[in-house]
C-alpha positions as CSV (number, residue, x, y, z in Angstrom):
1,X,118.9,153.2,259.9
2,X,119.6,149.5,260.4
3,X,122.3,149.1,263.0
4,X,123.3,145.5,262.1
5,X,126.9,145.3,260.8
6,X,126.2,142.4,258.4
7,X,123.0,143.0,256.4
8,X,120.8,140.2,255.0
9,X,121.6,139.1,251.5
10,X,120.2,141.2,248.8
11,X,118.0,139.3,246.3
12,X,120.6,138.8,243.6
13,X,118.0,137.4,241.2
14,X,116.6,141.0,240.9
15,X,119.9,142.3,239.5
16,X,119.9,142.8,235.7
17,X,123.5,141.6,235.4
18,X,122.5,138.3,237.2
19,X,119.4,137.9,235.0
20,X,121.5,138.3,231.9
21,X,124.2,135.9,233.2
22,X,121.5,133.3,233.8
23,X,120.2,133.6,230.2
24,X,123.8,133.3,229.0
25,X,124.4,130.2,231.0
26,X,121.2,128.6,229.8
27,X,121.8,129.6,226.2
28,X,125.4,128.3,226.4
29,X,124.1,125.0,227.8
30,X,121.6,124.7,225.0
31,X,124.3,125.6,222.4
32,X,126.9,123.1,223.8
33,X,124.3,120.3,224.0
34,X,123.3,120.8,220.4
35,X,126.6,121.6,218.7
36,X,129.6,120.3,220.7
37,X,130.7,116.8,221.5
38,X,130.5,116.2,225.3
39,X,134.0,114.7,225.1
40,X,135.4,118.0,223.6
41,X,137.2,120.0,226.2
42,X,135.6,123.2,224.8
43,X,132.2,121.8,225.9
44,X,133.2,121.8,229.5
45,X,135.2,125.0,229.3
46,X,132.3,127.0,227.8
47,X,129.8,125.7,230.4
48,X,132.2,126.4,233.2
49,X,132.9,130.0,232.0
50,X,129.1,130.6,231.7
51,X,128.6,129.1,235.1
52,X,131.4,131.2,236.7
53,X,129.9,134.3,235.1
54,X,126.7,133.7,236.9
55,X,127.9,132.2,240.2
56,X,130.4,135.0,240.9
57,X,127.6,137.5,240.9
58,X,125.7,135.4,243.5
59,X,128.8,135.0,245.7
60,X,129.8,138.7,245.3
61,X,126.3,139.8,246.3
62,X,126.5,137.7,249.5
63,X,130.1,138.9,250.2
64,X,129.0,142.5,249.9
65,X,127.7,142.2,253.5
66,X,131.2,142.3,254.8
67,X,133.4,143.4,251.9
68,X,132.8,145.7,249.1
69,X,136.3,144.9,247.9
70,X,135.4,141.2,247.6
71,X,132.2,142.0,245.9
72,X,133.9,144.1,243.3
73,X,136.6,141.4,242.8
74,X,134.0,138.7,242.3
75,X,132.0,140.9,239.8
76,X,135.3,141.3,237.9
77,X,135.8,137.5,238.0
78,X,132.3,137.2,236.5
79,X,133.3,139.7,233.8
80,X,136.5,137.7,233.1
81,X,134.6,134.5,232.8
82,X,132.2,136.1,230.4
83,X,135.0,137.5,228.3
84,X,136.6,134.0,228.2
85,X,133.2,132.7,226.9
86,X,133.0,135.5,224.4
87,X,136.4,134.5,223.0
88,X,135.2,130.8,222.8
89,X,132.2,131.9,220.7
90,X,134.4,134.1,218.5
91,X,136.7,131.1,218.0
92,X,133.8,128.8,217.3
93,X,132.6,131.1,214.5
94,X,136.1,131.8,213.1
95,X,137.5,128.2,212.9
96,X,134.3,127.0,211.2
97,X,134.3,130.0,208.8
98,X,130.9,131.1,210.1
99,X,129.7,134.7,210.0
100,X,130.2,137.0,213.0
101,X,127.4,139.6,212.9
102,X,128.7,143.1,212.2
103,X,128.2,145.5,215.2
104,X,126.0,147.8,213.0
105,X,124.0,145.0,211.4
106,X,120.2,144.6,211.6
107,X,120.7,141.3,213.4
108,X,122.7,142.9,216.2
109,X,120.2,145.7,216.5
110,X,117.3,143.2,216.7
111,X,119.1,141.0,219.3
112,X,120.1,144.1,221.4
113,X,116.4,145.0,221.5
114,X,115.4,141.5,222.5
115,X,118.1,141.4,225.1
116,X,116.9,144.7,226.5
117,X,113.2,143.7,226.5
118,X,113.5,140.1,227.8
119,X,115.3,138.6,230.8
120,X,113.8,135.1,230.7
121,X,115.8,132.1,229.6
122,X,112.8,130.3,228.2
123,X,112.2,133.2,225.8
124,X,115.7,132.9,224.3
125,X,115.7,129.1,224.3
126,X,112.4,129.1,222.4
127,X,114.2,131.3,219.7
128,X,117.3,129.1,219.8
129,X,115.6,125.7,219.2
130,X,115.0,126.6,215.5
131,X,118.2,128.5,214.9
132,X,121.6,127.4,213.5
133,X,124.8,127.3,215.5
134,X,125.9,130.5,213.7
135,X,122.8,132.4,214.8
136,X,122.8,131.1,218.4
137,X,126.5,131.9,218.8
138,X,125.9,135.4,217.5
139,X,122.9,135.8,219.8
140,X,125.0,134.8,222.8
141,X,127.8,137.2,221.8
142,X,125.3,140.1,221.8
143,X,124.0,139.0,225.3
144,X,127.6,138.8,226.5
145,X,128.2,142.4,225.5
146,X,125.1,143.4,227.3
147,X,126.1,141.5,230.4
148,X,129.5,143.4,230.3
149,X,127.7,146.7,230.2
150,X,125.2,145.8,233.0
151,X,128.0,144.4,235.2
152,X,130.1,147.5,234.8
153,X,127.1,149.6,235.6
154,X,126.5,147.6,238.7
155,X,130.2,147.9,239.8
156,X,130.0,151.7,239.4
157,X,126.8,151.7,241.6
158,X,128.6,149.6,244.2
159,X,131.6,152.0,244.1
160,X,129.3,154.9,244.7
161,X,127.5,153.1,247.5
162,X,130.8,152.5,249.2
163,X,131.9,156.1,248.9
164,X,128.6,157.2,250.5
165,X,128.2,154.6,253.2
166,X,131.7,153.1,253.8
167,X,132.5,149.5,254.4
168,X,132.2,147.2,257.4
169,X,135.4,148.5,259.0
170,X,134.0,152.0,259.2
171,X,130.7,150.7,260.5
172,X,132.4,148.5,263.1
173,X,134.4,151.5,264.3
174,X,131.3,153.7,264.5
175,X,129.4,151.0,266.5
176,X,132.3,150.7,268.9
177,X,132.7,154.4,269.4
178,X,129.0,154.8,269.9
179,X,129.0,152.0,272.5
180,X,131.9,153.5,274.3
181,X,130.4,157.0,274.3
182,X,127.1,155.6,275.6
183,X,129.0,154.2,278.7
184,X,130.3,157.7,279.6
């Protein structure tokens, strides 16, 4: 077992919740560039929510080295940012009287499948370039729901890891006790 108290950073880019958050950011950027005026406050708000959803996963992964609590808090900040973005897309569709895909629709089923099979922004951007604002907004809504599921799954994993291994305080105490006992 590695005796270092603070472990090296885990490669956050391998996390499915991060990969989904990256796609959401890139798709949101594409959407805002195409369909919103840069002077519109919503443009900046949507990009910042998408960015926060991604960046808080990065920060939480690093903070896990010394605080499971901080990691879980930051993953929840990521979730909150994504829910804010989700509401922005719902608002976009509603105020423009555009169609929100029904949860049981063939479009949602197809997008869920694509969201499960692909984690690359380029793939989704290549689909988006020929789609309408209504379609892209709905695509991102499906991706946001998937991100919520993946992030919650990761939080549950982190909670279990904490239960099994403890946090840095327990590790620091054990190191100190072992060092003291070694001197006897």
